[in-house]
C-alpha positions as CSV (number, residue, x, y, z in Angstrom):
1,M,10.2,23.6,20.6
2,V,7.3,22.8,22.9
3,T,7.8,21.6,26.5
4,G,6.2,21.4,29.9
5,G,2.7,20.9,28.5
6,G,2.8,24.0,26.4
7,R,1.1,24.6,23.1
8,L,3.0,26.1,20.1
9,E,1.5,27.0,16.7
10,A,3.7,28.0,13.7
11,T,2.7,29.0,10.2
12,D,4.7,29.4,7.0
13,L,8.2,29.4,8.5
14,K,11.4,28.6,6.8
15,V,13.7,26.7,9.3
16,H,17.2,25.4,8.4
17,T,19.4,23.8,11.1
18,T,23.0,22.7,10.6
19,G,24.1,21.7,14.2
20,N,24.0,18.3,15.9
21,S,20.9,17.4,17.9
22,S,19.1,20.3,16.2
23,A,15.7,19.1,15.0
24,P,13.8,22.0,13.4
25,I,10.5,20.8,14.9
26,R,11.0,19.2,18.4
27,S,9.8,18.9,21.9
28,D,11.2,18.5,25.4
29,R,10.2,17.0,28.8
30,G,6.6,17.5,29.7
31,G,5.5,17.4,26.1
32,G,2.5,19.4,24.9
33,V,0.9,20.1,21.5
34,Q,2.6,21.5,18.5
35,V,0.8,22.5,15.3
36,V,2.9,23.5,12.3
37,T,1.2,24.7,9.1
38,G,3.0,25.4,5.8
39,G,6.6,26.4,5.4
40,S,9.8,24.4,4.9
41,Y,11.9,22.6,7.5
42,Q,15.4,21.2,6.8
43,S,18.1,19.6,9.0
44,E,21.7,18.7,8.3
45,G,23.3,17.7,11.6
46,V,23.8,14.3,13.3
47,G,21.0,13.4,15.6
48,S,18.8,16.0,13.9
49,P,15.6,14.6,12.4
50,V,13.3,17.1,11.0
51,I,10.8,16.2,13.7
52,Y,11.7,14.8,17.1
53,S,8.5,14.2,19.0
54,T,8.0,13.6,22.7
55,A,4.7,15.5,22.4
56,D,1.7,15.5,20.1
57,V,3.0,17.1,16.9
58,H,0.8,17.9,13.9
59,V,2.4,19.2,10.6
60,I,0.2,20.3,7.7
61,D,1.1,21.3,4.1
62,A,4.8,21.5,4.9
63,A,8.1,20.5,3.1
64,L,10.4,18.4,5.4
65,E,13.9,17.3,4.5
66,S,16.7,15.7,6.5
67,K,20.2,15.4,5.0
68,S,21.9,13.3,7.7
69,S,19.4,11.9,10.2
70,Q,16.0,10.3,10.2
71,G,13.1,12.4,8.8
72,V,10.8,11.7,11.8
73,V,11.4,10.2,15.3
74,V,8.7,9.5,17.8
75,E,9.7,8.5,21.3
76,G,7.5,6.9,23.9
77,K,3.8,7.6,24.4
78,N,3.6,10.4,21.9
79,S,2.7,11.1,18.3
80,V,3.4,12.7,14.9
81,T,0.6,13.4,12.4
82,L,1.5,14.6,8.9
83,T,-1.2,15.9,6.6
84,N,-0.3,16.6,3.0
85,C,3.4,17.0,3.8
86,D,6.3,16.0,1.6
87,L,9.0,14.3,3.6
88,V,12.5,13.5,2.2
89,A,14.9,11.7,4.5
90,N,18.5,10.8,3.8
91,N,19.7,9.2,7.1
92,T,23.4,8.7,6.6
93,S,24.7,9.2,10.2
94,K,24.0,7.6,13.6
95,N,23.8,9.4,16.9
96,S,24.7,6.1,18.7
97,D,25.8,2.6,18.0
98,K,22.5,1.0,19.2
99,S,21.0,0.3,15.8
100,D,22.4,-1.3,12.7
101,W,19.9,0.3,10.3
102,Y,19.2,3.7,8.8
103,Q,15.6,4.8,8.3
104,A,13.2,7.6,7.3
105,V,10.7,7.2,10.2
106,M,11.8,5.7,13.6
107,I,9.4,4.9,16.5
108,Y,11.0,3.8,19.7
109,Q,11.4,4.1,23.5
110,S,14.9,5.0,24.7
111,M,14.3,4.1,28.3
112,S,16.1,7.2,29.4
113,G,13.2,8.3,31.6
114,D,12.4,11.3,29.5
115,A,9.3,9.9,27.8
116,A,6.5,7.8,29.3
117,E,6.0,4.2,28.1
118,G,2.8,3.5,26.2
119,K,1.5,3.4,22.6
120,A,3.1,5.8,20.1
121,T,1.5,6.9,16.9
122,F,2.8,7.9,13.5
123,A,0.1,9.0,11.0
124,A,0.4,10.4,7.5
125,E,-2.5,11.3,5.1
126,G,-1.7,12.5,1.6
127,G,1.6,14.0,0.6
128,S,4.7,11.8,0.2
129,I,7.5,10.1,2.0
130,T,10.8,9.6,0.1
131,N,13.6,7.6,1.7
132,A,17.1,7.9,0.2
133,N,19.0,5.4,2.5
134,G,18.0,2.3,4.5
135,D,14.5,1.4,5.5
136,V,11.3,3.5,5.4
137,F,9.8,2.6,8.8
138,F,11.5,1.1,11.9
139,A,9.9,0.3,15.2
140,N,11.9,-0.8,18.3
141,N,11.2,-1.3,22.0
142,T,7.7,0.1,21.9
143,V,4.1,-0.5,21.0
144,C,2.9,1.8,18.2
145,D,0.3,2.4,15.5
146,V,1.3,3.4,12.0
147,N,-1.7,4.9,10.1
148,L,-1.3,5.6,6.4
149,S,-3.8,7.0,3.9
150,G,-3.1,8.1,0.4
151,V,0.6,8.7,0.9
152,T,3.1,8.3,-2.0
153,I,5.9,6.2,-0.5
154,T,9.2,5.8,-2.4
155,N,12.3,3.9,-1.2
156,Q,15.3,4.8,-3.3
157,D,17.5,2.3,-1.5
158,A,17.3,-1.1,-3.2
159,N,18.8,-2.7,-0.2
160,G,16.4,-1.1,2.3
161,V,13.0,-2.5,3.3
162,L,9.6,-0.9,3.6
163,F,9.2,-1.8,7.2
164,R,11.3,-3.3,10.0
165,A,10.3,-4.2,13.6
166,A,13.3,-5.5,15.4
167,A,15.4,-5.4,18.6
168,A,18.2,-2.9,18.9
169,G,20.2,-1.4,21.7
170,W,17.3,0.1,23.7
171,G,15.4,-1.8,26.4
172,N,15.8,-5.2,27.8
173,E,17.1,-8.0,25.6
174,G,14.3,-10.4,24.7
175,S,11.5,-8.0,25.1
176,N,12.7,-4.9,23.2
177,G,11.2,-5.5,19.7
178,G,8.6,-3.4,18.0
179,Q,4.9,-4.2,18.4
180,V,3.1,-2.6,15.5
181,T,-0.4,-2.2,14.1
182,M,-0.2,-0.8,10.6
183,N,-3.5,0.5,9.3
184,V,-3.5,1.5,5.6
185,A,-6.5,3.0,3.8
186,K,-6.6,4.1,0.1
187,Q,-2.9,3.2,0.2
188,E,-0.3,1.5,-2.1
189,L,2.5,-0.3,-0.3
190,V,5.5,-1.8,-2.1
191,G,8.4,-3.5,-0.5
192,T,9.5,-6.1,2.1
193,M,8.5,-6.2,5.7
194,L,10.7,-7.8,8.3
195,V,9.6,-8.7,11.8
196,D,12.1,-10.4,14.2
197,E,11.4,-13.0,16.9
198,V,10.8,-10.4,19.7
199,S,8.5,-8.2,17.5
200,N,5.0,-8.5,16.1
201,L,2.9,-6.9,13.4
202,N,-0.8,-6.5,12.6
203,L,-1.1,-5.3,8.9
204,C,-4.6,-4.2,8.0
205,L,-5.5,-3.2,4.4
206,S,-8.8,-1.4,3.9
207,D,-10.5,1.0,1.5
208,G,-9.0,-0.4,-1.7
209,S,-5.4,-0.6,-0.5
210,T,-2.8,-2.8,-2.2
211,F,0.4,-4.3,-0.9
212,V,3.0,-5.6,-3.4
213,G,5.7,-7.3,-1.4
214,A,6.6,-10.0,1.1
215,V,6.7,-10.4,4.9
216,N,9.6,-12.3,6.4
217,P,10.5,-13.9,3.0
218,D,13.4,-16.0,4.3
219,A,11.7,-17.7,7.3
220,A,9.1,-17.4,10.0
221,S,10.2,-15.2,12.8
222,G,8.0,-12.8,14.9
223,E,4.2,-13.1,14.9
224,V,2.5,-11.4,12.0
225,Y,-1.3,-11.1,11.3
226,V,-2.5,-9.8,7.9
227,R,-6.0,-8.6,7.2
228,V,-7.0,-7.9,3.6
229,D,-10.5,-6.4,3.4
230,A,-12.8,-6.9,0.4
231,G,-11.6,-4.7,-2.5
232,C,-8.0,-4.8,-1.3
233,A,-5.2,-7.1,-2.4
234,W,-1.8,-8.5,-1.3
235,E,0.3,-9.4,-4.3
236,L,3.4,-11.5,-3.3
237,S,6.8,-10.5,-4.7
238,A,8.6,-13.4,-2.8
239,D,7.8,-16.2,-0.4
240,A,6.2,-15.0,2.8
241,H,5.7,-16.3,6.3
242,I,2.9,-15.1,8.6
243,S,1.1,-16.4,11.7
244,S,-2.5,-15.6,10.8
245,L,-4.5,-14.3,7.8
246,T,-8.0,-12.8,7.2
247,C,-8.9,-12.4,3.5
248,T,-11.6,-12.9,0.9
249,P,-11.1,-15.5,-1.8
250,D,-9.6,-12.9,-4.2
251,G,-7.5,-11.0,-1.7
252,I,-4.2,-12.8,-2.2
253,K,-2.3,-13.1,-5.4
254,L,0.6,-15.6,-5.0
255,N,2.4,-15.0,-8.4
256,G,4.0,-18.4,-8.1
257,F,5.4,-17.8,-4.6
258,V,4.5,-19.6,-1.4
259,L,2.6,-17.9,1.5
260,T,2.9,-19.9,4.7
261,V,0.3,-19.2,7.3
262,G,1.3,-20.8,10.5
263,D,2.5,-24.2,9.4
264,A,0.4,-24.5,6.2
265,A,0.7,-23.1,2.7
266,Y,-2.1,-20.8,1.7
267,V,-4.2,-22.0,-1.2
268,E,-4.9,-19.2,-3.6
269,G,-8.6,-18.4,-4.1
270,T,-9.7,-19.4,-0.6
271,A,-11.1,-17.2,2.1
272,S,-9.4,-17.2,5.5
273,E,-10.4,-16.0,9.0
274,G,-7.5,-15.3,11.4
275,T,-6.9,-13.6,14.7
276,A,-5.1,-10.3,15.3
277,I,-2.2,-10.0,17.7
278,E,-2.9,-8.3,21.0
279,P,0.1,-6.0,21.7
280,K,1.5,-6.0,25.3
281,V,1.5,-2.3,26.1
282,R,3.8,-1.2,28.9
283,E,2.5,1.8,30.7
284,S,4.6,4.0,33.0
285,S,4.2,7.3,34.7
286,N,5.6,10.4,33.0
287,G,9.3,10.8,32.9
288,P,11.2,13.3,35.0
289,G,9.9,16.8,34.5
290,G,6.5,15.6,33.2
291,G,3.2,15.0,34.8
292,A,1.7,18.5,34.9
293,E,-1.4,19.2,32.9
294,P,-1.0,21.9,30.2
295,P,-2.9,25.1,30.8
296,S,-6.2,25.6,29.1
297,K,-5.9,27.0,25.6
298,P,-8.0,30.1,24.6
299,G,-11.1,29.0,22.8
300,N,-10.4,25.3,23.2
301,G,-11.6,24.4,26.7
302,E,-9.4,22.0,28.6
303,G,-5.8,21.6,27.7
304,G,-4.5,18.6,25.6
305,G,-7.3,18.6,23.1
306,E,-7.4,18.6,19.3
307,P,-5.5,21.2,17.3
308,P,-7.4,24.0,15.7
309,A,-9.1,23.5,12.3
310,K,-6.6,23.5,9.4
311,P,-6.8,26.8,7.4
312,E,-8.8,26.3,4.2
313,G,-9.5,22.6,5.0
314,G,-10.6,20.1,7.5
315,E,-9.1,18.8,10.8
316,P,-5.9,16.8,10.8
317,P,-6.4,13.0,11.3
318,A,-7.5,12.3,14.9
319,K,-4.7,11.8,17.3
320,P,-4.5,9.5,20.3
321,G,-5.1,10.8,23.8
322,S,-2.6,13.5,24.6
323,D,0.3,12.6,26.9
324,K,2.3,15.3,28.6
325,S,5.7,13.5,28.9
326,A,8.6,13.9,26.6
327,A,12.3,13.5,25.8
328,S,14.8,16.1,25.1
329,T,17.2,14.9,22.4
330,D,17.4,12.3,19.7
331,K,19.2,9.3,21.2
332,S,19.0,7.3,17.9
């Protein structure tokens, strides 16, 4: 655990927790930086994701498994970056009654005062994410970026969706949805994306990425902008409803389904130029116990900077600006 603006580095550990609220990799108020390289990390208890982040957490070349809770939870203005990790999540228990869904990766703001409000980030490059129950990604009551590159994503639950942004029991009713920008590069996505009326999504496909699936297949709901760069493709698996679209003439394959953009049906083989959604980021001061700058780290100048170079490889993906606030336990 890292807290109070500290810095923790761990290498090749084997960590197995069985208690409740016992995330193997976690942070507490005041946040900091945590760099975990190699090893295996497994949790079994309720409210015990493998990673609970209210800091800037980087995990590299590790095996991660949750047997009861989410695989990863990011709260508030904080981040998790996975590089060449294999994450297996089997979320079968809830730590509260505030959400109707199970998920592998959850990004939210609890409003407990433990974590500052602002943009959260979840990033994964290489490796895999396997979800056994529910949805793969869920965003609620926060603004966040989800950055994916070359990750093998498998959802073993036929009733679960790839991505959900929706209101739940955290925050103020009417403004507590998820505001998400999902950037995918060299990535294959398969599944359904659901965005409710108080949420929004920017989905940006680049570097040869493909998306086979649908967005809000039943009806229009929250605002959704989709950008399909040249060399990328969105192949529909059901009807879809979005607000705005940017694509080249060969970027969309309808497969006999209807893609509604705004109030009009998209015509296959035509280019489109749309406008991305501007998220409304709520910023707040650090939660109780936060606010202090971390001490300088030997050999790394001022505190709060990038983690050290990955052994036998390059740097982890760039992280957002470090925030020093955090939360103590999983309230999901």
